[in-house]
C-alpha positions as CSV (number, residue, x, y, z in Angstrom):
1,M,-3.6,61.5,19.8
2,T,-2.4,65.0,19.6
3,E,1.3,66.0,20.3
4,V,0.5,67.2,23.7
5,S,-1.3,64.0,25.2
6,K,2.0,62.1,24.1
7,K,4.1,64.1,26.8
8,T,4.6,62.6,30.0
9,I,3.6,64.7,32.9
10,K,6.7,65.5,33.8
11,Q,7.5,66.9,30.3
12,I,4.1,68.8,30.0
13,Q,5.0,70.3,33.5
14,T,8.4,71.4,31.7
15,D,6.4,73.2,29.3
16,V,4.2,75.3,31.7
17,K,7.1,76.2,33.8
18,S,9.2,77.3,30.8
19,G,6.5,79.8,29.3
20,N,5.9,77.1,26.3
21,T,2.7,77.0,27.5
22,T,-0.1,77.4,30.4
23,C,-2.4,75.7,32.5
24,E,-5.3,77.7,30.8
25,N,-3.9,76.7,27.0
26,L,-4.1,73.1,27.8
27,V,-7.5,72.9,29.0
28,R,-8.6,75.2,26.1
29,E,-7.0,72.9,24.0
30,Y,-8.3,69.8,25.4
31,S,-12.0,71.4,25.4
32,Q,-12.0,71.8,21.6
33,K,-10.9,68.5,21.0
34,I,-13.6,67.1,22.9
35,E,-16.1,69.5,21.4
36,D,-14.8,68.1,17.8
37,N,-15.0,64.8,18.9
38,K,-18.5,64.5,20.7
39,H,-19.4,61.9,18.1
40,L,-17.1,59.6,20.5
41,N,-19.7,59.6,23.5
42,A,-17.2,59.3,25.9
43,F,-17.9,62.2,28.3
44,L,-21.0,62.5,29.8
45,E,-20.2,65.8,31.5
46,V,-17.3,68.3,30.9
47,F,-16.3,70.5,33.5
48,S,-14.7,73.1,30.7
49,N,-15.6,76.5,32.5
50,E,-14.7,75.1,36.3
51,A,-11.6,73.6,34.4
52,I,-10.3,76.7,32.8
53,E,-10.6,78.8,36.0
54,R,-9.1,76.4,38.0
55,A,-6.3,76.3,35.4
56,K,-5.8,80.2,35.6
57,E,-5.3,79.6,39.6
58,L,-3.0,77.2,39.1
59,D,-1.1,79.3,36.5
60,K,-1.3,82.2,38.9
61,K,0.3,79.9,41.5
62,S,3.2,78.9,39.4
63,A,3.9,82.5,38.5
64,E,4.4,83.5,42.1
65,G,6.9,81.1,42.9
66,K,4.8,78.5,45.0
67,P,5.3,75.0,44.7
68,T,3.2,72.9,42.8
69,G,1.9,69.7,43.3
70,K,3.0,66.1,41.8
71,L,-0.1,66.4,38.9
72,F,0.5,70.0,38.1
73,G,-1.1,71.0,35.2
74,C,-2.1,67.0,34.2
75,V,-5.6,67.2,32.8
76,I,-7.6,64.0,34.1
77,A,-11.1,62.8,33.4
78,I,-13.2,60.8,35.8
79,K,-15.6,57.2,35.7
80,D,-19.1,58.3,36.1
81,N,-19.5,56.2,39.4
82,I,-16.4,58.2,40.7
83,C,-18.1,60.9,43.2
84,Y,-17.0,64.7,42.8
85,K,-18.5,67.1,45.4
86,Q,-21.2,68.9,43.9
87,H,-21.1,67.0,40.3
88,K,-23.4,64.8,39.2
89,V,-22.4,61.2,39.2
90,S,-24.8,58.6,37.5
91,A,-22.7,54.8,37.3
92,G,-24.3,55.6,33.5
93,S,-27.9,54.9,35.4
94,K,-31.1,56.1,34.7
95,I,-31.8,55.0,38.3
96,L,-29.2,57.8,39.6
97,E,-31.1,60.9,37.7
98,G,-30.3,64.1,38.6
99,F,-28.2,63.1,41.7
100,T,-25.4,65.4,43.0
101,S,-22.7,64.2,44.8
102,L,-22.6,65.5,48.4
103,Y,-19.0,64.5,48.8
104,S,-16.0,64.1,46.8
105,S,-14.2,60.7,47.0
106,T,-10.9,60.0,48.4
107,V,-9.2,59.8,45.3
108,V,-10.7,62.9,43.7
109,E,-9.7,65.0,47.0
110,R,-5.7,63.6,46.6
111,L,-5.9,64.5,42.6
112,L,-7.1,68.0,43.2
113,A,-4.6,68.5,46.3
114,E,-1.6,67.6,43.8
115,D,-2.8,70.2,41.3
116,A,-4.6,68.1,38.7
117,I,-7.5,69.4,36.7
118,I,-10.4,67.4,36.5
119,I,-12.3,68.4,33.1
120,G,-15.0,66.0,33.3
121,R,-17.0,62.7,33.9
122,T,-16.9,59.6,31.3
123,N,-19.5,57.4,30.1
124,C,-19.3,53.6,31.4
125,D,-21.3,50.4,31.6
126,E,-24.4,50.8,33.9
127,F,-22.9,50.2,37.3
128,A,-19.8,49.1,36.1
129,M,-21.6,45.8,34.7
130,G,-20.0,44.9,31.0
131,S,-17.3,44.6,28.9
132,S,-18.3,46.7,26.2
133,N,-19.5,49.8,27.3
134,E,-22.9,49.0,25.6
135,N,-24.9,48.4,28.8
136,S,-24.6,52.3,29.3
137,A,-28.2,54.2,29.7
138,F,-26.5,57.2,27.7
139,G,-25.4,55.0,24.5
140,N,-22.5,53.2,23.2
141,V,-19.1,55.0,23.7
142,L,-17.1,54.6,20.1
143,N,-13.5,53.3,19.9
144,A,-11.4,56.2,18.8
145,Q,-9.5,54.0,16.2
146,D,-12.4,52.4,14.4
147,N,-16.0,53.6,15.5
148,S,-17.6,50.6,14.3
149,R,-16.1,48.4,17.3
150,V,-16.3,48.7,21.1
151,P,-13.9,50.3,23.4
152,G,-14.2,47.8,26.2
153,G,-15.9,47.8,29.2
154,S,-17.0,49.1,31.8
155,S,-14.5,52.0,31.8
156,G,-15.0,52.3,27.9
157,G,-15.4,56.5,28.2
158,S,-12.1,56.8,30.2
159,A,-10.0,54.7,28.1
160,V,-11.4,56.4,24.8
161,V,-10.8,59.9,26.1
162,V,-7.0,59.1,26.9
163,Q,-7.1,57.1,23.9
164,A,-8.3,59.9,21.9
165,G,-6.0,62.6,23.1
166,L,-9.4,64.4,25.1
167,C,-7.1,64.3,28.1
168,H,-4.2,63.7,29.7
169,A,-4.8,60.4,31.9
170,S,-8.1,59.2,33.2
171,L,-9.3,57.3,36.6
172,G,-11.4,54.0,35.9
173,S,-12.4,51.2,38.4
174,D,-11.4,47.3,38.0
175,T,-13.8,45.2,39.3
176,G,-13.0,42.0,36.7
177,G,-11.1,43.5,34.1
178,S,-12.7,46.8,33.6
179,I,-9.5,48.9,33.4
180,R,-7.2,46.4,31.4
181,Q,-9.6,45.2,29.0
182,P,-10.2,48.2,27.5
183,A,-6.5,49.7,27.8
184,S,-6.2,46.3,25.6
185,F,-8.7,47.7,23.1
186,C,-7.4,51.1,22.9
187,G,-3.8,50.3,23.0
188,L,-2.8,52.2,26.8
189,V,-1.6,51.5,29.7
190,G,-4.2,50.5,32.2
191,L,-3.3,49.6,36.0
192,K,-5.3,47.6,38.2
193,P,-4.0,47.9,41.9
194,T,-3.7,45.8,45.1
195,Y,-7.0,45.6,46.8
196,G,-6.6,48.0,49.4
197,R,-4.1,49.6,47.8
198,V,-6.4,52.5,46.5
199,S,-9.3,53.5,48.9
200,R,-12.6,52.7,47.5
201,Y,-14.5,55.4,49.8
202,G,-16.3,57.8,47.0
203,L,-16.5,54.7,44.7
204,V,-20.0,53.6,43.3
205,A,-19.9,50.2,44.9
206,Y,-20.7,47.2,42.3
207,A,-18.9,44.2,44.3
208,S,-16.9,45.5,46.9
209,S,-14.2,42.8,47.7
210,F,-13.3,43.3,44.1
211,D,-13.5,46.8,43.0
212,Q,-10.5,49.3,42.6
213,I,-9.5,52.3,41.4
214,G,-6.9,52.7,38.9
215,P,-5.3,55.3,36.0
216,F,-5.5,54.7,32.1
217,T,-2.2,56.4,30.6
218,T,-0.2,56.8,27.4
219,N,2.9,54.9,29.6
220,V,4.4,54.0,32.4
221,E,6.0,56.8,34.0
222,D,2.6,58.8,34.2
223,A,0.8,55.7,35.7
224,A,3.2,55.6,38.3
225,V,2.8,59.0,39.2
226,L,-1.1,58.9,39.8
227,M,-0.4,55.9,41.4
228,E,1.8,57.5,44.1
229,V,-0.9,60.4,44.5
230,I,-4.0,58.3,44.3
231,S,-2.7,54.9,47.1
232,G,-2.5,55.1,50.4
233,K,-4.5,54.2,54.1
234,D,-7.9,56.6,54.3
235,N,-9.8,56.4,57.5
236,Y,-13.0,56.3,55.4
237,D,-12.0,53.0,54.0
238,S,-11.8,50.2,56.6
239,T,-10.8,47.8,53.7
240,S,-7.4,50.2,52.7
241,S,-4.2,49.2,53.5
242,S,-1.6,51.3,55.8
243,E,1.1,49.6,53.4
244,K,3.7,52.0,52.8
245,V,3.5,53.8,49.2
246,P,6.3,53.8,47.6
247,S,8.0,56.6,45.1
248,Y,6.7,54.4,42.0
249,S,8.1,56.6,39.3
250,S,11.5,57.1,40.8
251,E,11.6,53.1,40.9
252,L,11.2,52.8,37.4
253,S,14.9,51.1,36.7
254,F,14.8,47.7,36.4
255,E,18.1,45.5,35.8
256,K,17.7,42.4,37.2
257,K,16.6,39.2,35.7
258,S,13.3,37.9,36.4
259,R,11.4,34.7,36.5
260,I,8.3,34.7,34.9
261,A,5.2,32.3,35.0
262,V,2.9,31.5,31.8
263,F,-0.3,29.3,32.1
264,P,-0.2,26.8,29.2
265,S,-4.4,26.8,29.8
266,T,-4.4,30.6,28.9
267,M,-2.6,30.1,25.9
268,N,-4.2,26.8,24.8
269,S,-7.8,28.6,25.4
270,D,-10.3,27.7,23.0
271,G,-11.3,31.7,22.2
272,L,-7.8,32.9,21.9
273,N,-7.5,34.8,18.6
274,T,-4.7,33.2,16.6
275,E,-3.3,36.6,16.2
276,V,-3.3,37.6,20.0
277,K,-1.7,34.1,20.9
278,F,0.6,35.0,18.1
279,S,1.5,38.5,19.4
280,V,1.9,37.1,23.0
281,E,4.3,33.6,22.3
282,K,6.4,36.7,20.3
283,I,6.7,38.5,23.6
284,F,7.8,35.6,25.9
285,N,10.3,35.3,23.0
286,D,11.6,38.6,23.4
287,L,11.8,38.2,27.1
288,K,14.1,35.1,26.7
289,K,16.1,36.9,24.3
290,E,16.5,39.7,26.9
291,G,17.8,36.9,29.7
292,H,14.8,36.8,31.3
293,T,13.3,32.8,32.3
294,V,9.8,32.3,31.1
295,E,8.3,29.1,32.3
296,E,5.3,27.1,31.8
297,V,3.2,26.4,35.2
298,G,0.1,24.2,35.7
299,F,-2.6,25.6,36.4
300,D,-5.7,24.1,36.0
301,L,-8.3,26.0,37.3
302,L,-9.3,28.4,34.6
303,D,-12.1,27.0,33.3
304,H,-13.4,28.2,37.1
305,L,-12.7,31.9,37.1
306,I,-15.6,33.3,35.0
307,A,-17.8,31.5,37.1
308,T,-16.8,31.7,40.5
309,Y,-16.0,35.6,39.4
310,Y,-19.5,36.0,38.2
311,V,-21.4,34.1,41.5
312,L,-19.7,36.3,43.9
313,T,-19.8,39.4,42.2
314,T,-23.7,39.3,41.4
315,A,-24.3,38.2,44.5
316,E,-22.3,41.5,46.1
317,A,-24.2,43.4,43.8
318,S,-27.5,42.5,44.8
319,S,-26.6,43.8,48.2
320,N,-25.0,46.9,47.3
321,L,-27.6,48.0,44.7
322,A,-30.3,47.5,47.1
323,R,-30.0,50.8,48.1
324,F,-30.9,52.2,44.8
325,D,-34.9,52.0,45.6
326,G,-36.6,55.1,44.2
327,V,-37.1,56.3,48.1
328,H,-33.9,57.9,49.4
329,Y,-32.7,59.8,46.0
330,G,-32.1,59.4,42.5
331,Y,-34.8,58.4,39.9
332,R,-38.9,57.6,41.0
333,S,-41.5,56.0,38.7
334,K,-44.2,58.7,38.1
335,N,-46.5,55.9,37.7
336,A,-46.5,54.6,41.3
337,N,-47.7,56.4,44.4
338,E,-47.7,53.4,47.2
339,M,-44.8,52.2,49.1
340,D,-45.1,48.6,47.1
341,P,-45.1,50.0,43.6
342,V,-42.6,52.5,44.2
343,Y,-39.8,50.4,44.8
344,K,-40.7,47.6,42.0
345,R,-41.7,50.0,39.5
346,S,-38.8,52.7,40.2
347,R,-36.1,49.9,40.2
348,T,-37.8,48.0,37.0
349,E,-37.8,51.2,34.8
350,G,-34.4,52.7,36.6
351,F,-31.9,49.8,35.8
352,G,-31.0,48.4,32.7
353,K,-31.7,44.9,31.3
354,E,-28.1,43.6,32.5
355,V,-27.8,45.1,36.0
356,K,-31.2,43.6,36.5
357,N,-30.1,40.3,35.0
358,R,-27.0,40.0,37.6
359,I,-29.0,41.3,40.7
360,M,-31.7,38.9,40.2
361,L,-28.2,36.3,39.7
362,G,-27.5,37.5,42.7
363,T,-30.5,37.2,44.6
364,F,-30.8,33.6,43.5
365,V,-27.3,32.5,44.6
366,L,-27.7,34.2,48.1
367,S,-31.1,32.7,48.7
368,S,-32.5,29.6,51.2
369,G,-31.6,26.4,49.6
370,Y,-28.9,27.6,47.0
371,Y,-26.4,29.2,49.6
372,D,-24.3,26.6,49.8
373,A,-24.3,25.5,46.6
374,Y,-23.3,28.4,44.7
375,Y,-22.0,31.3,47.0
376,S,-20.2,29.0,49.8
377,R,-18.1,26.9,47.1
378,A,-17.7,30.1,45.2
379,Q,-15.9,31.7,47.7
380,K,-14.0,28.0,48.4
381,V,-12.6,28.4,45.0
382,R,-11.6,31.9,45.4
383,R,-9.8,30.6,48.7
384,I,-8.2,28.0,46.9
385,L,-7.2,30.3,44.0
386,T,-5.6,32.8,46.5
387,D,-3.3,30.0,47.8
388,K,-2.5,28.9,44.4
389,I,-1.4,32.1,43.3
390,R,0.4,32.8,46.6
391,G,2.3,29.6,45.9
392,I,3.4,30.6,42.5
393,F,5.0,34.0,43.5
394,K,7.3,32.4,45.7
395,E,9.0,31.0,42.8
396,Y,8.4,33.5,40.1
397,D,8.5,37.8,40.1
398,F,5.3,38.1,37.6
399,I,3.1,35.9,35.7
400,I,2.1,37.2,31.7
401,M,-1.0,36.1,29.7
402,P,-3.0,37.8,27.1
403,T,-5.6,40.9,28.6
404,S,-8.2,39.7,26.4
405,P,-8.7,37.0,24.1
406,T,-9.6,38.9,21.5
407,V,-9.0,42.6,20.0
408,A,-11.8,45.1,20.0
409,F,-14.8,43.6,18.8
410,K,-17.5,45.3,16.6
411,F,-20.8,46.5,18.0
412,G,-23.7,44.0,18.7
413,E,-21.0,40.8,18.0
414,K,-21.7,39.6,21.7
415,T,-24.5,41.4,23.0
416,D,-26.6,38.3,22.1
417,N,-24.6,35.7,23.6
418,P,-23.8,36.8,27.4
419,V,-21.8,33.9,28.3
420,E,-19.7,34.8,25.6
421,M,-19.9,38.2,26.7
422,Y,-18.5,37.3,30.1
423,L,-15.7,35.1,28.6
424,A,-14.0,38.1,27.4
425,D,-13.0,38.7,31.2
426,I,-11.2,35.4,30.8
427,Y,-7.9,36.2,31.5
428,T,-8.7,39.8,33.7
429,V,-10.9,38.3,36.7
430,L,-7.8,36.4,38.2
431,A,-6.4,39.2,39.4
432,N,-9.3,40.6,40.8
433,L,-10.7,37.0,42.7
434,T,-7.2,36.8,44.1
435,G,-6.7,41.0,45.1
436,I,-3.0,41.2,43.5
437,P,-2.3,44.1,40.9
438,A,-1.8,43.4,37.4
439,I,-1.1,45.7,34.1
440,S,-1.8,45.8,30.5
441,L,0.7,46.8,28.3
442,P,0.4,48.2,24.6
443,L,2.7,46.0,22.9
444,A,1.5,44.5,19.8
445,Q,-0.8,44.8,17.0
446,D,-2.9,42.6,14.8
447,K,-2.9,42.6,10.8
448,N,-5.3,45.6,10.7
449,G,-3.6,47.3,13.2
450,L,-5.9,47.1,16.2
451,P,-4.2,46.8,19.7
452,I,-3.3,43.6,21.0
453,G,-2.7,44.2,25.4
454,V,-0.6,41.8,27.1
455,Q,-1.1,41.6,30.6
456,L,1.6,41.4,33.7
457,L,0.7,40.0,37.4
458,A,2.7,40.6,40.3
459,D,2.2,39.9,44.2
460,K,0.3,42.0,46.4
461,F,1.8,45.5,47.1
462,Q,4.3,44.5,44.2
463,E,3.4,47.6,42.0
464,S,6.8,49.2,42.3
465,K,8.3,46.3,41.0
466,L,5.8,45.6,38.1
467,L,5.9,49.4,37.2
468,A,9.6,48.9,36.5
469,F,9.3,46.0,34.7
470,S,6.5,47.1,32.9
471,E,8.9,50.3,31.8
472,K,11.4,47.5,30.7
473,L,9.3,45.8,28.6
474,M,7.5,49.2,26.9
475,Q,11.1,49.8,25.7
476,I,12.1,46.2,24.3
477,E,11.7,46.2,20.3
478,H,8.9,43.8,19.6
479,P,9.0,43.9,15.6
């Protein structure tokens, strides 16, 4: 990671305004670093020339003494499922081959309004379906620390560009852990906001009642600044909340002692790596030494999370992805001239294996005779989960658990066993099923120096408290 990428946004802004560097120099430095690290396959497209021109405009704006935005000088990458007007977006899929967005997502508009510089779009699992970034139509993203290992998914590219110092921060999307798990594997801070906290307008949908956009950063303060910018009500997204957006970055002080819940079932899970378990238990003890209350709370629904998540998300995916048909836009098979073959062949050739598997599964659980047995029951479990979590947060400030049961695994290690791959999300899907915010913090390492993420969950719209406590936790010595 370069020295500039280790700095906070505020430190970079101080450097620019004091004349130690310029926005243009920052972009050129990052552009060279991107070129030097092309083997990571983290970027699908780099907007170098455009970013340099924007940097020059921002330098001029600053030199003229005009007010600058909260993200002035911040070089940011966006996941390839976030629309940016007059730029390509493919969601990591061949089915959107050659498609250029006609509008910008709300998050992009808000980044630009605060003087951010968008440097490129990042590789991801196709339609955000994956836990390893092995499902992209454009090849695997490599973990910058160990190229033989996955970076996590689906936002693997967005994680690696920050991990490798190719930009200052990035945006990803999180449907069942797609920000937090890559953050854990790459040693970053990754935040999934409350459902509705950030507009989904302009995000290519996977599962609409689960998807949320959030930041990857190297520190909590930058995550807070980005959340201030991208959060808030949006008339283009009816599910976005009108709940007031706090000044997250100015509320990072946390002095009180917290009550923190631990689910024994998460720590006794068969798939939990022993080093991960030891490291997370060490964090529990560190918190107790700091005067916080860490108590075990019964939670007997862990084994139902993955099944519930995949029934509901695949059902929504089968509906959302019906629009990619080879007729309206994107890829169309050259081997079909009549209506039925156009639909069948375009979708067969355009979608990858994992996406087709999930569409078929989703269509099955919604089909006549199976709807009540699967989809309807999964919705009931989701409601039970939501009520259970709401009750826990009446007594506790946070829930703590591992982000992932393992450190970053090797390429190909889980591809032959989809159930094992799906279980990689066992600790992250809870936040998406219940709509609560969750953050992964890089608080430990295994014996090989691979990062271990610790996950904190809070009640709905408690990002301010979550970020403040995360900042506190990052400052505690964890020998």
